[in-house]
PyMOL CGO cylinders between C-alpha atoms (Angstrom):
from pymol import cmd
from pymol.cgo import CYLINDER

trace = [
    CYLINDER, -61.72, 42.87, 50.57, -59.58, 40.83, 48.17, 0.3, 1, 1, 1, 1, 1, 1,
    CYLINDER, -59.58, 40.83, 48.17, -60.61, 40.19, 44.61, 0.3, 1, 1, 1, 1, 1, 1,
    CYLINDER, -60.61, 40.19, 44.61, -59.15, 37.20, 42.80, 0.3, 1, 1, 1, 1, 1, 1,
    CYLINDER, -59.15, 37.20, 42.80, -59.45, 36.89, 39.05, 0.3, 1, 1, 1, 1, 1, 1,
    CYLINDER, -59.45, 36.89, 39.05, -59.05, 33.47, 37.50, 0.3, 1, 1, 1, 1, 1, 1,
    CYLINDER, -59.05, 33.47, 37.50, -58.54, 32.78, 33.82, 0.3, 1, 1, 1, 1, 1, 1,
    CYLINDER, -58.54, 32.78, 33.82, -60.30, 29.89, 32.11, 0.3, 1, 1, 1, 1, 1, 1,
    CYLINDER, -60.30, 29.89, 32.11, -57.17, 27.70, 32.25, 0.3, 1, 1, 1, 1, 1, 1,
    CYLINDER, -57.17, 27.70, 32.25, -56.91, 28.01, 36.01, 0.3, 1, 1, 1, 1, 1, 1,
    CYLINDER, -56.91, 28.01, 36.01, -60.58, 27.14, 36.55, 0.3, 1, 1, 1, 1, 1, 1,
    CYLINDER, -60.58, 27.14, 36.55, -60.23, 24.08, 34.32, 0.3, 1, 1, 1, 1, 1, 1,
    CYLINDER, -60.23, 24.08, 34.32, -57.14, 22.94, 36.21, 0.3, 1, 1, 1, 1, 1, 1,
    CYLINDER, -57.14, 22.94, 36.21, -58.83, 23.39, 39.57, 0.3, 1, 1, 1, 1, 1, 1,
    CYLINDER, -58.83, 23.39, 39.57, -61.90, 21.56, 38.32, 0.3, 1, 1, 1, 1, 1, 1,
    CYLINDER, -61.90, 21.56, 38.32, -59.69, 18.58, 37.35, 0.3, 1, 1, 1, 1, 1, 1,
    CYLINDER, -59.69, 18.58, 37.35, -58.02, 18.61, 40.75, 0.3, 1, 1, 1, 1, 1, 1,
    CYLINDER, -58.02, 18.61, 40.75, -54.82, 20.29, 39.56, 0.3, 1, 1, 1, 1, 1, 1,
    CYLINDER, -54.82, 20.29, 39.56, -53.62, 23.65, 40.70, 0.3, 1, 1, 1, 1, 1, 1,
    CYLINDER, -53.62, 23.65, 40.70, -50.77, 25.66, 39.26, 0.3, 1, 1, 1, 1, 1, 1,
    CYLINDER, -50.77, 25.66, 39.26, -48.32, 23.05, 40.50, 0.3, 1, 1, 1, 1, 1, 1,
    CYLINDER, -48.32, 23.05, 40.50, -50.05, 20.30, 38.54, 0.3, 1, 1, 1, 1, 1, 1,
    CYLINDER, -50.05, 20.30, 38.54, -49.83, 22.22, 35.27, 0.3, 1, 1, 1, 1, 1, 1,
    CYLINDER, -49.83, 22.22, 35.27, -46.23, 23.11, 35.97, 0.3, 1, 1, 1, 1, 1, 1,
    CYLINDER, -46.23, 23.11, 35.97, -45.42, 19.45, 36.62, 0.3, 1, 1, 1, 1, 1, 1,
    CYLINDER, -45.42, 19.45, 36.62, -47.12, 18.36, 33.38, 0.3, 1, 1, 1, 1, 1, 1,
    CYLINDER, -47.12, 18.36, 33.38, -45.19, 21.04, 31.50, 0.3, 1, 1, 1, 1, 1, 1,
    CYLINDER, -45.19, 21.04, 31.50, -41.90, 19.84, 33.05, 0.3, 1, 1, 1, 1, 1, 1,
    CYLINDER, -41.90, 19.84, 33.05, -42.62, 16.22, 32.14, 0.3, 1, 1, 1, 1, 1, 1,
    CYLINDER, -42.62, 16.22, 32.14, -43.39, 17.27, 28.57, 0.3, 1, 1, 1, 1, 1, 1,
    CYLINDER, -43.39, 17.27, 28.57, -40.10, 19.14, 28.33, 0.3, 1, 1, 1, 1, 1, 1,
    CYLINDER, -40.10, 19.14, 28.33, -38.27, 16.16, 29.80, 0.3, 1, 1, 1, 1, 1, 1,
    CYLINDER, -38.27, 16.16, 29.80, -39.79, 13.82, 27.22, 0.3, 1, 1, 1, 1, 1, 1,
    CYLINDER, -39.79, 13.82, 27.22, -38.86, 16.25, 24.44, 0.3, 1, 1, 1, 1, 1, 1,
    CYLINDER, -38.86, 16.25, 24.44, -35.27, 16.48, 25.70, 0.3, 1, 1, 1, 1, 1, 1,
    CYLINDER, -35.27, 16.48, 25.70, -34.88, 12.70, 26.02, 0.3, 1, 1, 1, 1, 1, 1,
    CYLINDER, -34.88, 12.70, 26.02, -36.34, 12.20, 22.54, 0.3, 1, 1, 1, 1, 1, 1,
    CYLINDER, -36.34, 12.20, 22.54, -33.97, 14.79, 21.06, 0.3, 1, 1, 1, 1, 1, 1,
    CYLINDER, -33.97, 14.79, 21.06, -30.95, 13.19, 22.69, 0.3, 1, 1, 1, 1, 1, 1,
    CYLINDER, -30.95, 13.19, 22.69, -31.99, 9.74, 21.45, 0.3, 1, 1, 1, 1, 1, 1,
    CYLINDER, -31.99, 9.74, 21.45, -32.43, 11.08, 17.91, 0.3, 1, 1, 1, 1, 1, 1,
    CYLINDER, -32.43, 11.08, 17.91, -29.04, 12.77, 18.00, 0.3, 1, 1, 1, 1, 1, 1,
    CYLINDER, -29.04, 12.77, 18.00, -27.37, 9.61, 19.30, 0.3, 1, 1, 1, 1, 1, 1,
    CYLINDER, -27.37, 9.61, 19.30, -29.01, 7.53, 16.58, 0.3, 1, 1, 1, 1, 1, 1,
    CYLINDER, -29.01, 7.53, 16.58, -27.81, 9.90, 13.86, 0.3, 1, 1, 1, 1, 1, 1,
    CYLINDER, -27.81, 9.90, 13.86, -24.25, 9.78, 15.25, 0.3, 1, 1, 1, 1, 1, 1,
    CYLINDER, -24.25, 9.78, 15.25, -24.35, 6.00, 15.46, 0.3, 1, 1, 1, 1, 1, 1,
    CYLINDER, -24.35, 6.00, 15.46, -25.29, 5.72, 11.78, 0.3, 1, 1, 1, 1, 1, 1,
    CYLINDER, -25.29, 5.72, 11.78, -22.53, 8.10, 10.66, 0.3, 1, 1, 1, 1, 1, 1,
    CYLINDER, -22.53, 8.10, 10.66, -19.50, 6.55, 9.04, 0.3, 1, 1, 1, 1, 1, 1,
    CYLINDER, -19.50, 6.55, 9.04, -16.10, 8.04, 8.47, 0.3, 1, 1, 1, 1, 1, 1,
    CYLINDER, -16.10, 8.04, 8.47, -13.54, 7.15, 5.81, 0.3, 1, 1, 1, 1, 1, 1,
    CYLINDER, -13.54, 7.15, 5.81, -10.06, 5.91, 6.59, 0.3, 1, 1, 1, 1, 1, 1,
    CYLINDER, -10.06, 5.91, 6.59, -6.99, 5.29, 4.49, 0.3, 1, 1, 1, 1, 1, 1,
    CYLINDER, -6.99, 5.29, 4.49, -3.65, 3.85, 5.53, 0.3, 1, 1, 1, 1, 1, 1,
    CYLINDER, -3.65, 3.85, 5.53, -0.63, 3.54, 3.27, 0.3, 1, 1, 1, 1, 1, 1,
    CYLINDER, -0.63, 3.54, 3.27, 2.72, 1.77, 3.36, 0.3, 1, 1, 1, 1, 1, 1,
    CYLINDER, 2.72, 1.77, 3.36, 5.78, 1.41, 1.20, 0.3, 1, 1, 1, 1, 1, 1,
    CYLINDER, 5.78, 1.41, 1.20, 5.98, -2.12, -0.19, 0.3, 1, 1, 1, 1, 1, 1,
    CYLINDER, 5.98, -2.12, -0.19, 8.68, -3.17, -2.71, 0.3, 1, 1, 1, 1, 1, 1,
    CYLINDER, 8.68, -3.17, -2.71, 9.08, 0.38, -4.02, 0.3, 1, 1, 1, 1, 1, 1,
    CYLINDER, 9.08, 0.38, -4.02, 5.34, 0.96, -4.43, 0.3, 1, 1, 1, 1, 1, 1,
    CYLINDER, 5.34, 0.96, -4.43, 2.89, 2.71, -2.14, 0.3, 1, 1, 1, 1, 1, 1,
    CYLINDER, 2.89, 2.71, -2.14, 0.06, 0.39, -1.15, 0.3, 1, 1, 1, 1, 1, 1,
    CYLINDER, 0.06, 0.39, -1.15, -3.05, 1.92, 0.43, 0.3, 1, 1, 1, 1, 1, 1,
    CYLINDER, -3.05, 1.92, 0.43, -6.07, 0.34, 2.06, 0.3, 1, 1, 1, 1, 1, 1,
    CYLINDER, -6.07, 0.34, 2.06, -9.27, 2.27, 2.63, 0.3, 1, 1, 1, 1, 1, 1,
    CYLINDER, -9.27, 2.27, 2.63, -12.79, 1.87, 3.86, 0.3, 1, 1, 1, 1, 1, 1,
    CYLINDER, -12.79, 1.87, 3.86, -15.36, 3.30, 6.23, 0.3, 1, 1, 1, 1, 1, 1,
    CYLINDER, -15.36, 3.30, 6.23, -15.70, 3.08, 9.98, 0.3, 1, 1, 1, 1, 1, 1,
    CYLINDER, -15.70, 3.08, 9.98, -18.96, 1.15, 9.68, 0.3, 1, 1, 1, 1, 1, 1,
    CYLINDER, -18.96, 1.15, 9.68, -17.14, -1.63, 7.84, 0.3, 1, 1, 1, 1, 1, 1,
    CYLINDER, -17.14, -1.63, 7.84, -18.35, -0.73, 4.35, 0.3, 1, 1, 1, 1, 1, 1,
    CYLINDER, -18.35, -0.73, 4.35, -16.00, -0.98, 1.40, 0.3, 1, 1, 1, 1, 1, 1,
    CYLINDER, -16.00, -0.98, 1.40, -14.26, 1.90, -0.39, 0.3, 1, 1, 1, 1, 1, 1,
    CYLINDER, -14.26, 1.90, -0.39, -14.38, -0.06, -3.65, 0.3, 1, 1, 1, 1, 1, 1,
    CYLINDER, -14.38, -0.06, -3.65, -14.70, 2.36, -6.57, 0.3, 1, 1, 1, 1, 1, 1,
    CYLINDER, -14.70, 2.36, -6.57, -13.75, 5.46, -4.57, 0.3, 1, 1, 1, 1, 1, 1,
    CYLINDER, -13.75, 5.46, -4.57, -11.24, 7.62, -6.44, 0.3, 1, 1, 1, 1, 1, 1,
    CYLINDER, -11.24, 7.62, -6.44, -7.88, 8.36, -4.84, 0.3, 1, 1, 1, 1, 1, 1,
    CYLINDER, -7.88, 8.36, -4.84, -5.41, 10.98, -6.08, 0.3, 1, 1, 1, 1, 1, 1,
    CYLINDER, -5.41, 10.98, -6.08, -1.70, 11.29, -5.40, 0.3, 1, 1, 1, 1, 1, 1,
    CYLINDER, -1.70, 11.29, -5.40, -0.91, 15.01, -5.43, 0.3, 1, 1, 1, 1, 1, 1,
    CYLINDER, -0.91, 15.01, -5.43, 2.39, 16.86, -5.23, 0.3, 1, 1, 1, 1, 1, 1,
    CYLINDER, 2.39, 16.86, -5.23, 2.88, 19.78, -2.87, 0.3, 1, 1, 1, 1, 1, 1,
    CYLINDER, 2.88, 19.78, -2.87, 2.71, 21.95, -6.02, 0.3, 1, 1, 1, 1, 1, 1,
    CYLINDER, 2.71, 21.95, -6.02, -0.92, 20.74, -6.40, 0.3, 1, 1, 1, 1, 1, 1,
    CYLINDER, -0.92, 20.74, -6.40, -0.11, 18.66, -9.49, 0.3, 1, 1, 1, 1, 1, 1,
    CYLINDER, -0.11, 18.66, -9.49, -1.97, 15.34, -9.73, 0.3, 1, 1, 1, 1, 1, 1,
    CYLINDER, -1.97, 15.34, -9.73, 0.76, 12.73, -10.02, 0.3, 1, 1, 1, 1, 1, 1,
    CYLINDER, 0.76, 12.73, -10.02, -1.53, 9.71, -10.27, 0.3, 1, 1, 1, 1, 1, 1,
    CYLINDER, -1.53, 9.71, -10.27, -5.13, 8.74, -9.69, 0.3, 1, 1, 1, 1, 1, 1,
    CYLINDER, -5.13, 8.74, -9.69, -6.95, 5.45, -9.46, 0.3, 1, 1, 1, 1, 1, 1,
    CYLINDER, -6.95, 5.45, -9.46, -9.93, 3.77, -7.79, 0.3, 1, 1, 1, 1, 1, 1,
    CYLINDER, -9.93, 3.77, -7.79, -9.91, 1.35, -4.89, 0.3, 1, 1, 1, 1, 1, 1,
    CYLINDER, -9.91, 1.35, -4.89, -10.36, -2.22, -6.12, 0.3, 1, 1, 1, 1, 1, 1,
    CYLINDER, -10.36, -2.22, -6.12, -12.89, -4.73, -4.81, 0.3, 1, 1, 1, 1, 1, 1,
    CYLINDER, -12.89, -4.73, -4.81, -10.76, -5.28, -1.70, 0.3, 1, 1, 1, 1, 1, 1,
    CYLINDER, -10.76, -5.28, -1.70, -10.52, -1.50, -1.06, 0.3, 1, 1, 1, 1, 1, 1,
    CYLINDER, -10.52, -1.50, -1.06, -6.84, -1.50, -2.01, 0.3, 1, 1, 1, 1, 1, 1,
    CYLINDER, -6.84, -1.50, -2.01, -4.81, 0.62, -4.37, 0.3, 1, 1, 1, 1, 1, 1,
    CYLINDER, -4.81, 0.62, -4.37, -1.17, 0.88, -5.52, 0.3, 1, 1, 1, 1, 1, 1,
    CYLINDER, -1.17, 0.88, -5.52, 0.89, 3.81, -6.73, 0.3, 1, 1, 1, 1, 1, 1,
    CYLINDER, 0.89, 3.81, -6.73, 4.46, 4.06, -7.95, 0.3, 1, 1, 1, 1, 1, 1,
    CYLINDER, 4.46, 4.06, -7.95, 6.58, 5.97, -5.45, 0.3, 1, 1, 1, 1, 1, 1,
    CYLINDER, 6.58, 5.97, -5.45, 7.04, 9.50, -6.78, 0.3, 1, 1, 1, 1, 1, 1,
    CYLINDER, 7.04, 9.50, -6.78, 10.07, 11.74, -6.32, 0.3, 1, 1, 1, 1, 1, 1,
    CYLINDER, 10.07, 11.74, -6.32, 9.56, 14.55, -3.84, 0.3, 1, 1, 1, 1, 1, 1,
    CYLINDER, 9.56, 14.55, -3.84, 6.84, 15.35, -1.34, 0.3, 1, 1, 1, 1, 1, 1,
    CYLINDER, 6.84, 15.35, -1.34, 3.22, 14.36, -1.92, 0.3, 1, 1, 1, 1, 1, 1,
    CYLINDER, 3.22, 14.36, -1.92, -0.04, 13.49, -0.25, 0.3, 1, 1, 1, 1, 1, 1,
    CYLINDER, -0.04, 13.49, -0.25, -2.76, 10.99, -1.05, 0.3, 1, 1, 1, 1, 1, 1,
    CYLINDER, -2.76, 10.99, -1.05, -6.33, 12.25, -1.18, 0.3, 1, 1, 1, 1, 1, 1,
    CYLINDER, -6.33, 12.25, -1.18, -9.37, 10.02, -0.72, 0.3, 1, 1, 1, 1, 1, 1,
    CYLINDER, -9.37, 10.02, -0.72, -12.48, 12.07, -1.50, 0.3, 1, 1, 1, 1, 1, 1,
    CYLINDER, -12.48, 12.07, -1.50, -15.72, 10.09, -1.09, 0.3, 1, 1, 1, 1, 1, 1,
    CYLINDER, -15.72, 10.09, -1.09, -17.91, 13.22, -1.04, 0.3, 1, 1, 1, 1, 1, 1,
    CYLINDER, -17.91, 13.22, -1.04, -18.77, 16.00, 1.39, 0.3, 1, 1, 1, 1, 1, 1,
    CYLINDER, -18.77, 16.00, 1.39, -17.57, 15.17, 4.89, 0.3, 1, 1, 1, 1, 1, 1,
    CYLINDER, -17.57, 15.17, 4.89, -15.80, 12.04, 3.65, 0.3, 1, 1, 1, 1, 1, 1,
    CYLINDER, -15.80, 12.04, 3.65, -12.30, 13.28, 2.84, 0.3, 1, 1, 1, 1, 1, 1,
    CYLINDER, -12.30, 13.28, 2.84, -9.00, 11.83, 4.06, 0.3, 1, 1, 1, 1, 1, 1,
    CYLINDER, -9.00, 11.83, 4.06, -5.48, 13.06, 3.31, 0.3, 1, 1, 1, 1, 1, 1,
    CYLINDER, -5.48, 13.06, 3.31, -2.43, 10.91, 3.93, 0.3, 1, 1, 1, 1, 1, 1,
    CYLINDER, -2.43, 10.91, 3.93, 0.76, 12.95, 3.89, 0.3, 1, 1, 1, 1, 1, 1,
    CYLINDER, 0.76, 12.95, 3.89, 3.94, 11.28, 2.63, 0.3, 1, 1, 1, 1, 1, 1,
    CYLINDER, 3.94, 11.28, 2.63, 5.33, 11.51, 6.20, 0.3, 1, 1, 1, 1, 1, 1,
    CYLINDER, 5.33, 11.51, 6.20, 2.49, 9.21, 7.29, 0.3, 1, 1, 1, 1, 1, 1,
    CYLINDER, 2.49, 9.21, 7.29, 3.20, 6.49, 4.71, 0.3, 1, 1, 1, 1, 1, 1,
    CYLINDER, 3.20, 6.49, 4.71, 4.64, 3.62, 6.75, 0.3, 1, 1, 1, 1, 1, 1,
    CYLINDER, 4.64, 3.62, 6.75, 8.17, 2.72, 5.66, 0.3, 1, 1, 1, 1, 1, 1,
    CYLINDER, 8.17, 2.72, 5.66, 9.00, 6.04, 3.97, 0.3, 1, 1, 1, 1, 1, 1,
    CYLINDER, 9.00, 6.04, 3.97, 10.60, 7.69, 6.99, 0.3, 1, 1, 1, 1, 1, 1,
]
cmd.load_cgo(trace, "trace")
């Protein structure tokens, strides 16, 4: 003689025409929907992220830099520092309304630091300034 014990969940599933497979399938579909929703949310957050950029060139003895963000927004008002390798600030200024800035060319090695807040930092080493090398 075989005795089968059923819990209340199993009886309810059988009453609705679903066995263990039906509940398992519903559970799998729920997990699939959760996974797809999570991926969509992650993709949306990545799509709205924007990253700063800064490019510099030597022009008539001055260093001209242009900056901005990958989403097309302006860097107007963002502070930029020119720093020596000895960590001395040689010059600082803010991007103008066209997201441009000019510095006098310093003697020695330096880098240009655009710091628009956490996660929005760009360094341009003097080797990367077009026309200096």
